[in-house]
N, C-alpha and C positions, 0 to 999 in steps of 0.2 A: 521846657518847650521841645518840641519835636525837632530832630535834627533834620533840617529842610533839605540838606544834601541826599538824604536816604530816600526821598520820595521818588515815585514814578511820576511820569509826566501826566498820566491820567489823575493821579492823587493830587498832584500839584494843582493842576487846572481846576480840580473840585475845590482845592483850598482857597485858591484865589477867588473863585466865583462866590464861596460862602463867607469871604472876608476874615477867614482863619488867619491869614498871614497876609501881608502885601507883596507886590513884585519887587518893591525895593528891598524888601527883608529876605526874599528868596534869593535876590542877586547877591546881596551882601553876603550871604551865607556862602555862596560858589565863589565869589570873590576871596574871601578867607581861605576856603580850601585850596584854591589855586596857589595862593601864596604860600600855603603850608606844604605844598607837594612839588616845589620846583626841582627836588632831587629826582622826580620822574622825567624831567626835561620834555614834557608834552607839548608846551606852548612855545611858538617861536615868538609871538606878539599877544601880550595881554591887552585888553582894553577896558579896564575898570571905569573910566570917567564916562565912556561910552556907553558901557552897560548901566551904568547909574543912569544917564538921561534917558536911555530908553526904556528903562523900569519904571522910572517916573512917568513918563507918557503912558506907559501901560495902565499904572494906577489910574491917571486920570481917564482912560477909555472904559477901563472897568467901572469905576464909579458912575460914568455916565450912560453906561449900558451899552456902550459900542465895543465890546470885546471882541476881538478876533479868535479864530481857531487856536493859536498858540499864546495867545496873550499873556505877557509876563513870564514866559518859558525861556530858562538861561540855556543857550546852546553854545557848543564850539564849531568853528568852521575851518576844515582841512584848508593849509595855505596853497592850495590849487584854485579856489574859488576866488576871483577878482572881487575885492571889497572897495567900493567908493571911498577914497579918501585914506585908507588903511592899507599899510604895506601888504604886498601880497607876492612872496618869493619862491613859491614852489619848492621851498627848502634848498635853494640853489644858490650859490654864490654869485652867479651871474645876474641872478634879480634880486640881491640881497637888499636894494635900495629902491625898488620899484613900487611907485604908490598909483595904483589905478584911478582914473578920473571916471569910472563907470562900475556898475553893480552886476555880478553874474544873475542870471534869471532865476535860478535857483534859490540864491539867498535874497533876492529882492521879493521872492515869494513869501520866504520865512518872516522878512521884516513887515511886508504887509499884512501878514497874520499875526503879527503881535510879537514874535520872539525877540529875545534880547541877547545881544553877540557879546559874549565874554572875552574872545580873542580867537587867534588863528592859532591851529594845532599842526605840529611838525608831520612830514611825510618822508617817504623815501624821495630823493632827487628827481624832480619830473615824474613822480609817481613809479619810478623805474627801481623796484627791490621788492624783497618778500619778507623783510625784518626790521624796516626803519634804521637800520645801520647806514644807509646810503645818503641821509641827510646830511647837508652841509654844516649842520648846527648840532651834529653829535647825535648818538642813539636815544631814542626814547626808551624808558624802562618799563617792562611790563609790571603792572601792581602785584601780580600773583607772584608767589615764591615756591619753589617746588620742594620735597621732602627726600630726604635721604633714605636709604634703606632702614635704617634704625628710627626713623620717624622725626628726625630733628631737621630743622631748617637748613637746606642749601643756599648760603649766602651769594651764590652765582648770580648776576642779575641777568634777568631773561629778556629776549626780545618781544613786543607786542604784537609781531606781525607787521606786513606791510602791503601796499604802500601807506594804507591810512592807520598806521600804528598810533599816531597822536591821537586821532579820533577815537579809537577804541580803548586806549591807556585811559584818556580823559573821563570816558563813560564809565569804565570800570571802576577808576579811582573815587567815582562820586564828585568830579571837579565840574561837570555840567550834567544835565539831565537828557542829553542827547547831543548827537554831533552829525555833521554833514561829512560824508566820505565820497570817493571816487571808486570805480572797480573797473579795470580793464582785462585782469586776467584773475581776479579773486582778491582785488586788493581791499575789499569791503568783508568778505565772507572769511578770508584766512585770519584777518587780525580778531574778528569777532569770535571765531573759533579759538584762538589762543586767550582770550581774556574773558571769555565766559559772558560774552554778550551776543545780542541779536543784530543781525546785519543783513540787509537785502539790498540787492542789486537788481533794479527794475528792467523790464523789457527795454532793449534798445530803442530810443524814441520816446519813451515814456516821460523822461525828464531832460529839459533843455541843457545842452552841452555849451550853450553861449556864455561866455565870461569864464569859463573854466580853461585853465591853462592845458594845452592838447598835449596827450603822450601819444596815443594811437587813435585818431579820430573814428574810426569804423568800430572800434571796441569799446571806448570809454563811455561810463554811463554813471551818473551821480545817484546816491542812495543814502539813506540814514543808517545809524548805529545807534543803539539803544538798549536798555537794560530789560526789556520786555517785549513780548510780540506785541502786545497792545500799543505801546509805545511806539514802535518801528512803523506800525499802520497809521497813528496818528500824524507822524511824522511825514510819511510818503504822500499822504494826501496833501499836504502842502509843498512838497518838493514837486509833484508833478503838473505839467501845464504842456499846452501847446504852445509853441512859440516861433512867432514869424522870422525872426533872426537865426533861427537853427532850421535848416532846409530838412534835417533827419528828424525833426520833432513831429510826432504824429498827433494829427487832429481828431482826438477821442475824448469823449467827456471823461472825466477823473471821477472815480467811483469813491464812496466813502470806505475806504478800507477798513476803518475800525469796525463798521458794521459786520463785517465778515468772522470777526475775532469771536471764537466761542460757537459758532455754528457748527451743527453736525457734520460729520465727516462721512456719515453711513452712506454706503453705495458708491463713494468715490473709490477708483481704482489707481493703485500706486504701482510705478514700475521699478524692478529693481534689476539694475543693469548688471550682468555677469561679467562684463568687461572689467568692472570697477573692482572686482574681487582679484587684485593684482598678486601676482606670484611674490611671497614674502610679506604679504599684508600684515600689519601687527595685529597679534591676537586680540589685544584690548580695542583696537579699531574695529576689527570683525566683530567683537561683542557688542560694542557701542551700536552697530548697525543693525545687529539682531534684535537689539533691545528696542530699537526705534521701529522695526518691523511689528514686532509683539505689539507695541503700544498703538499703532496705527489699526492693527487687526482688531484689538480689544475695544477701539472705540468705534468700529465698524466698517472699516475701511476694507477694501478687498486689495490684496497684495499678488502679484505675480511677477516671474522673472521676464525681462525683457532683454533683447539684444541691441547694443548700438556697436555696429562692428568697426566702424572707423575710429573709436576711440583711442587705440594705440598711437595714432598719427597725429592725435590734438596738439600735443606738446611742440614736436618741431614746428607743425604749420603755424601754431600761434606765434612763437618766438621768430619765426620768419616775417610774420604779417606785421606784427607789433613792430620789430625794430625797424623794418622798412618805413612804416608810417611815422616812426620817432625821428628817423633820419630827416625826411621831409618835414615834418614839423618844426623840428629845433633848428632847421637852418636859417630861421628868421633872427636867431640870437647872435649877432655878428659884431656887437660892440659899435655899432653904427647909430643906429635910431634910438635904443635906449639899453638899459642894462649896463653891466659891467664893461668898461673899456680899457685896454691895455695899448697905448700908442707904440705903433711899430715903426720902422722905417718907410713904409709904404702901405698901402691899403690891404693886401695880401697878408702881409706882417702882422698888420693889426687884427685882422681877422683870426689868424693863427694864434697869437699871443691871448686875445680876449677869450676865444673858446678854450684854449688849455688852461688858462688861470680860472674860468668861469665854472666849466664843467668837472664833476667828480669822476672818478674812473669807472664806476658803473653806467655812467651816461654816455662816457666816450666809448665803452665797449659797445653799446647798443647802437650809437651811430655809427661806428665803423662797420658793425654786423650788417646793419639795415643799408647801408651804402654799397656793400659788396654785393648783397643779394639784388639790388637793383640796377647795378652796373651792367654795361654791354657784355653779353656772354654769358651772364648767369641770372639775367631777369627771367627767361623761359625755364631755366634748370630749376631755380628755387621758388621765386615770387608767384609765379603762375602757376605751379604745381601746387604751392601751399594754398591758392585760393581754390583751387579745385577740390582739395581735400577739405577744406571750409565749407563747401558746397555739400560735400559728402555727409559731413557730421551734422549739418542742419537738417539734412534729408533722412538721416537715421533717426532724429528726434520727431520729425514730422511723422514719419511711418509709425512711430511708437505712440504718438497721441492720436493718429487716424485709426489706430487699432482699438482705442478706447481708455488708454491710459490718460488719468488726469494730471498727474505729477510723479516726479520720479524721486526716489530717496536714495542718498548716495553718503558717503563719508565726506567731510570738509577737507580735512588735511591728513596727510600720512603719519603724523606725530604730535604731539603737544607742542608747546612754545618750547625752543631750545634756548640755550644761553648765548649772549653776545659773544661773537667770536668763534663759537663752535661750528659753523658752517660757513660763514663768509669768508672763506680762507681762499687759497690758490685756484678752487676749481670752482666756477660760478654755475656749472651746470646743477651741482649738488643743491644748490639754493634754487634753481628754476624747477627741479623736481618737485619742490613744496607744493607747486601749482597744478599738479597733475589731477587732480580732482575737480579743478575749479574752470579751467580754461575752455572747457566745452561749452560752457555756458555763454560766454563772451562770443565765440566763434559763431554760434548758432543765433546769436541775439535775445536770448531767452532770460525771464526772470529767475533768480536764485536766492535762497535764504538760508541762512546758517542759525541754528538754534541751539543754545547749550543742551548736551544730552548725558553728560556724565562727567567722571574725572578719571585722570589716567592713575596708575599705582603709583605715580610720585606727588599725587594731589593737585594736578593741573588739570583746567577746563579741557573737554573734548567737544567738539561740534558735530551736529548732524546737518547735512545739506538737504534741502528741497530744491527741486527743478520743476519749472511750470511751464504751461502752454504761453505761447506768446500773448502778452496783457492777461496772464492767468493768475495776477498776485493775490486776487482774493482767495483763492484755494490754498495758497501757500500759507497767508495768514490763518485761515481753517486748520490747516494741519499743524502747522507750527504751535499752536495753542494746545494741541493735543500733546505734542512734544514737551512743552513748556510745564505743563499740567503734570506729566508724569516724572519729569525729570527735576523739576523746581527751578528756581532761580538761583544764581551763583553771585557771592560776593568775595572779594580778597580782603584776608585779613590785613588791616594796615600796619605797617612796618614804617613808613617813609615820615 
């Protein structure tokens, strides 16, 4: 029988509809795969009994002709989405025993459409990180391995990217057919690039943030990670909705994104931002970018250089705004109402001890930085200036789109996946620089998608990034399919 974990969502959906296999069989195959891949440390909480129960209900609905859009499709969910009755930790000690009594809107949409929950996957603590090494439950291991110069396997474990590293690793290792992630400054797109998967951060407001543990509220956005462009389109159609519980949710009809996949890109104009050709850009990243340009030209798209002049200021502006919002959002974790509590001599001591024990070093670093830039005397100098830079970055993109550009093509990351411990040393700025190509998309509230475009000299995946107009996800799926057709899909060799 076909290995059911190797199917795409589109193929699995067809197989379920044709009764080639059942949702129960599909789910059981993935439960077994998860049990056999614990060395990757992708899952924080496995929910096999819940998955079996949901799969049985899916089979009943399929038999009665009432199948939903994702009926019987087994998914993993980043442990930042609140799930009713299922532990939700944000990969932090401070929430290690938190069990919500409510469901996030995005996951509620998935279950309404018939998806099956396999479990909650790890992330950098409170989504603060670019490698998944900041999880309180240990680092997630990338299912890919790099090659040495002589062609042999380098045994050094690699990061899967962050913060949605558990989501990307689970999809790349065929432990689920797709996964829910969140993206604040590249946290879907960078892990997708590192694992040879497809990830899309939708336009800000396209997916509800209600029930998602907040990092930086004006930047956070939920989105899917999948193995193909079509699968990502199928998932986003379920993710997206208007939600009265989220005032930033936009009341617009949700297109059938899958219908855009495979449409001709002839006549679309693609912008190539000159500011993204950074000094010292890796030759293999530059070649990947040039390959992407050639593929889109060959498919009939027009390509021209554009300027986004405020790009050099994006990274510092992002880290000022994101840490300021994190400092505000994480003030609620005080050891009093819920979460970890360390009793002190008085209430202030209780606050201090609870937060010191509950938060990891990266979260503490960002809270302190955010508190500093919001403090008297520094608010105007840092936070307000960063917000002005954000406006200018958004205006750069708006000017490019007003000039006739339909989407922007850029690299996703400055390098392939790196080894655990190789970057997350004494200098956190080195890690922050991994976000250099992705943060502008969040600052401007735009949709961005990463599609595998090739491999590095060490045999690791490299991703290309497409950036679209506000609510222009459909064009990204059109263009992404062109890249996927040219580069092919990728699969890691199983070693775990």
